C-alpha positions as CSV (number, residue, x, y, z in Angstrom):
1,M,8.3,-9.2,24.3
2,P,7.5,-9.7,20.6
3,G,8.4,-6.7,18.5
4,S,10.6,-5.2,21.2
5,G,13.9,-5.6,19.2
6,S,12.5,-4.9,15.8
7,G,11.6,-1.2,16.2
8,I,7.9,-2.2,15.6
9,P,5.4,-2.1,18.5
10,A,4.3,-5.5,19.7
11,G,0.7,-4.8,18.7
12,L,1.8,-4.4,15.1
13,V,3.8,-7.5,14.6
14,P,2.6,-9.1,11.3
15,P,0.1,-10.2,10.2
16,V,-1.9,-7.1,11.0
17,P,-5.6,-6.6,10.0
18,L,-5.8,-4.1,7.2
19,A,-8.5,-1.6,6.3
20,L,-10.7,-3.0,3.6
21,A,-12.7,-1.1,0.9
22,K,-16.4,-1.5,0.4
23,A,-17.9,-1.3,-3.1
24,V,-20.4,1.5,-3.9
25,N,-22.1,2.3,-7.2
26,R,-22.0,6.1,-6.8
27,L,-20.0,8.8,-5.0
28,P,-21.2,9.5,-1.5
29,A,-22.4,12.8,-0.2
30,A,-19.8,15.3,1.0
31,H,-20.4,14.5,4.7
32,A,-21.0,10.8,4.4
33,L,-17.6,10.0,6.1
34,P,-15.8,11.8,9.0
35,G,-14.0,14.9,7.7
36,T,-13.4,15.9,4.1
37,L,-13.8,13.2,1.4
38,C,-10.5,12.0,-0.2
39,F,-10.4,10.2,-3.5
40,E,-7.7,7.8,-4.6
41,P,-7.3,5.4,-7.5
42,K,-8.0,1.8,-6.8
43,W,-5.0,-0.2,-8.0
44,D,-5.3,-3.6,-9.6
45,G,-2.5,-5.4,-7.9
46,Y,-1.6,-7.2,-4.7
47,R,-2.3,-5.5,-1.4
48,L,1.1,-5.4,0.3
49,T,2.2,-4.0,3.6
50,V,5.9,-3.1,4.1
51,F,7.3,-3.8,7.6
52,R,10.6,-2.1,8.0
53,R,12.3,-3.5,11.0
54,R,15.8,-2.9,12.4
55,D,16.7,-6.4,11.3
56,G,15.3,-6.2,7.8
57,T,12.2,-5.8,5.6
58,A,9.1,-8.0,5.3
59,L,6.2,-7.8,2.9
60,W,2.8,-9.2,4.0
61,S,-0.4,-9.7,2.1
62,R,-3.9,-8.7,3.0
63,Q,-4.6,-12.4,3.8
64,G,-1.8,-12.5,6.3
65,K,0.8,-14.3,4.2
66,D,4.5,-13.5,4.1
67,L,5.3,-12.5,0.5
68,T,8.8,-11.2,1.1
69,K,10.6,-13.7,-1.0
70,Y,8.5,-13.0,-4.1
71,F,9.4,-9.4,-4.5
72,P,13.2,-9.0,-4.0
73,E,13.3,-5.7,-5.9
74,L,10.7,-4.2,-3.5
75,V,12.5,-5.5,-0.5
76,A,15.8,-3.9,-1.7
77,A,14.1,-0.6,-2.4
78,A,12.1,-0.5,0.9
79,T,15.3,-1.3,2.8
80,E,17.0,1.6,1.2
81,M,14.3,4.2,1.2
82,I,12.0,3.5,4.2
83,P,13.5,3.9,7.7
84,S,13.2,1.2,10.2
85,G,10.3,1.4,12.6
86,C,7.8,2.1,9.8
87,I,4.9,0.2,8.3
88,V,3.5,1.3,5.0
89,D,0.3,0.0,3.5
90,G,0.0,-0.1,-0.3
91,E,-0.2,-2.1,-3.4
92,A,2.3,-4.1,-5.5
93,V,1.7,-3.5,-9.2
94,V,3.4,-4.4,-12.5
95,W,3.2,-2.1,-15.5
96,T,3.6,-3.4,-19.1
97,G,2.8,-1.3,-22.1
98,G,1.3,1.5,-20.0
99,R,-1.2,-0.8,-18.3
100,L,-1.4,-2.7,-15.1
101,N,-0.6,-6.4,-15.6
102,F,-2.1,-8.5,-12.9
103,E,-1.1,-11.8,-14.6
104,A,2.5,-10.8,-14.2
105,L,2.0,-10.5,-10.5
106,Q,0.4,-13.9,-10.3
107,Q,3.4,-15.4,-11.9
108,R,5.5,-14.4,-8.9
109,L,3.7,-16.7,-6.5
110,S,4.3,-19.9,-8.6
111,A,7.8,-19.1,-9.8
112,G,10.9,-20.9,-8.5
113,K,14.0,-19.0,-7.2
114,N,15.7,-18.7,-10.6
115,R,12.5,-17.7,-12.3
116,L,11.7,-15.1,-9.6
117,E,15.1,-13.5,-10.2
118,A,14.4,-13.3,-14.0
119,L,10.9,-11.9,-13.4
120,A,12.2,-9.2,-11.1
121,N,14.5,-8.1,-13.9
122,E,12.2,-8.6,-16.9
123,V,8.9,-7.3,-15.4
124,P,9.8,-5.5,-12.2
125,A,7.1,-4.8,-9.6
126,N,6.4,-1.4,-8.2
127,F,5.0,-0.5,-4.8
128,V,2.3,2.3,-4.5
129,G,2.0,3.5,-0.9
130,F,-1.3,4.9,0.3
131,D,-1.2,4.8,4.1
132,V,1.1,4.5,7.1
133,L,0.4,2.4,10.2
134,C,3.6,3.0,12.1
135,I,6.3,5.6,11.9
136,A,9.5,5.9,13.9
137,G,8.3,2.9,16.0
138,H,5.1,4.6,17.0
139,D,1.6,3.2,16.2
140,A,-0.1,5.7,13.9
141,R,-3.4,4.0,13.4
142,D,-5.3,6.2,15.8
143,L,-4.3,9.4,14.0
144,P,-6.8,10.8,11.5
145,L,-6.1,10.1,7.8
146,R,-5.0,13.6,7.0
147,E,-2.2,13.3,9.6
148,R,-1.2,9.9,8.4
149,R,-1.1,11.1,4.9
150,A,1.2,14.0,5.8
151,L,3.5,11.5,7.5
152,L,3.4,9.3,4.4
153,E,4.2,12.2,2.1
154,E,7.1,13.1,4.3
155,L,8.4,9.6,4.0
156,A,7.9,9.6,0.3
157,T,10.1,12.7,-0.3
158,V,13.1,10.3,-0.7
159,W,11.3,7.7,-2.7
160,S,12.0,6.8,-6.3
161,P,10.9,3.9,-8.5
162,P,10.0,1.2,-7.7
163,L,8.4,3.0,-4.7
164,S,5.8,5.7,-5.4
165,L,3.0,7.6,-3.6
166,S,-0.6,7.0,-4.6
167,P,-2.2,10.3,-5.7
168,V,-5.1,11.7,-3.7
169,T,-7.5,14.5,-4.2
170,T,-10.4,16.2,-2.4
171,D,-11.7,17.6,-5.8
172,R,-14.8,15.6,-6.8
173,D,-14.6,16.7,-10.4
174,L,-11.0,15.5,-10.7
175,A,-12.0,12.3,-9.0
176,L,-14.7,11.7,-11.6
177,Q,-12.2,12.4,-14.3
178,W,-9.9,9.8,-12.8
179,F,-12.8,7.4,-12.7
180,E,-13.4,7.9,-16.4
181,D,-9.8,8.0,-17.6
182,L,-7.8,5.6,-15.5
183,G,-9.7,2.5,-16.6
184,A,-7.7,2.6,-19.8
185,A,-4.6,2.0,-17.7
186,G,-6.2,-1.0,-15.9
187,L,-7.1,0.7,-12.6
188,E,-10.3,-0.6,-10.9
189,G,-12.0,2.5,-9.8
190,L,-11.9,4.9,-6.8
191,L,-11.3,4.5,-3.1
192,I,-13.1,7.1,-1.0
193,K,-12.0,7.9,2.6
194,G,-12.8,10.6,5.2
195,D,-9.7,12.5,6.2
196,A,-10.7,12.5,9.9
197,Q,-10.9,8.7,10.0
198,P,-8.5,6.6,12.0
199,Y,-7.0,3.4,10.4
200,L,-9.6,0.7,11.1
201,G,-8.3,-2.8,10.3
202,A,-10.8,-5.5,9.4
203,S,-9.4,-9.0,9.8
204,A,-9.3,-10.9,6.5
205,F,-7.3,-13.9,7.8
206,G,-8.4,-17.5,7.6
């Protein structure tokens, strides 16, 4: 059965539909989503899902493409710091001069092998994790966000760059401050989630 030897459930063999954001022009009311509203920065990078299997590590895009070979530094870090049987949803980003550099990410997808190695050393990518779909070989998508976040934070206790945990707050005033301040660093805005929500993937393939 697919997935039976990898430590990942068969229903989570990549590509897996990911939860997608919907744009809004103002903050929703406090009870607009199930549970307490949680606010996160919206990163300007490549959506990337880390699949840690017993036989290695794979990185998949939101469009269902295998991007493993383009981010060797993230593969090495995830293999070292994320246990097998886990799937972590997040964003690959590159920082230069204190700002996110999306163009540097785009260069990865057109670079040959030698150039990829140079880019990984010269402008290394970072992975910002913000959700977990699977942990210890168990599908976590039906758990509410607050429980998935707790599991993710536990995983991240051993992380160090280039792996990091996306910040989150339930404080609307702090979220508004993020919205005002983080644009200078190249972030795109805010993601708003309800902490009682399960992980609802929306297929973006094709």
